[in-house]
N, C-alpha and C positions, 0 to 999 in steps of 0.2 A: 945778334948772330944766331943765337939758339932758335929764335922765332923763324928766321929764314931757313934754317936747316930743318926745322919741323915741317914747314910748309912744303919744302922740296921733297921730304920723305913720304908725303901723302901720295896715294895713287892718283892717277890723272883724272879719274871719274869723280873724285871728291873735290877736285879743283875746278870742275866744269861749272860754268856760269848757270846753265840751265838746271843742273842738279841742285845747286845751292838755292836758286830761285824757287824750284819746286818744293824743296824741303821747307823753306820759309813760308811758302804759300800754304802748305799742309798744316804747319804749326799755327799759322794765323787762323785758318778755318777751324782747327780743333779747339783752340782756347780763347782767342781774342775777338772773333767776329760776333755780331749780334745773333746770327743764326748758327752758332757753333754746334759742333757735334754733340756736346753734352746736353745742351738745351733741346736739340732735335730728339735725342733719346728720351728725355723726360717727357716731351710733348707726345712722342709715340706711345709711351706707357700710359699717359693720361687718356689718349685717344682710345687705346684698347680697353681701359677701364670704363670709359663712357659707352663704348659699343656693347660691352657686357651688360651694363646697366640698362641700356636700351632694349636689349634682347630680353632681359628679365622683366622689364615693365610691359613689353609687348605680350609676353606670355601671361602676365597677371591680368592684362586687359582682356585677353581671350577667355581666361578662366572666369573673370567677373561677368563677362557677357553671357557665358554659358549658365552661370548661377542665376543671373537676372532672368534669362529666358525660362529656366526651370521654375523660378518663383512665380513668374507671371502665368504659367500654364497650370500649376498645381496649387490649389488653395491650402491644402494641408501643409505643404512645404513652406508656404508663405506664413501661415500661422506659427509654425515651429520656429521659423527664422525670427519673427517678431517677438516671440516669447523668449528666445535665447539671447538675442542681441539688444533688445529694447526693454526687456523685463515687463512686457505687457501681460495682462492677466484678465481673467473674467471676474466680475464683481464678487462672486462667492469664493474665490480661490485665495490662498496665501502663498507667498513666494519665499523660499528659503535659498539664500545664496551661499554656496560652499566654495571657498577659494583654497587652492593648494599653494604651498610655499615653494614654488619652483623657481 
């Protein structure tokens, strides 16, 4: 008896078949579907992260290409680069490496 009284006390739009079906459909899409909204949000965040990484690496590629171009044009810069990064030296020189604790 109480159940019938409860259902009759509800507004008519809550008893509408299309409203109930729509609510169930939205609940299904939000939580139970393979492509639910939670997974879509996570994938969107992952896509944004990957696009940011892509922009970073494209910027680094341009920077490295500019450095490479500068090294191929200027022999002094090439010698300095080789000495700093590959510890190359002339036969009569000594190299001292000082490392900071950063």
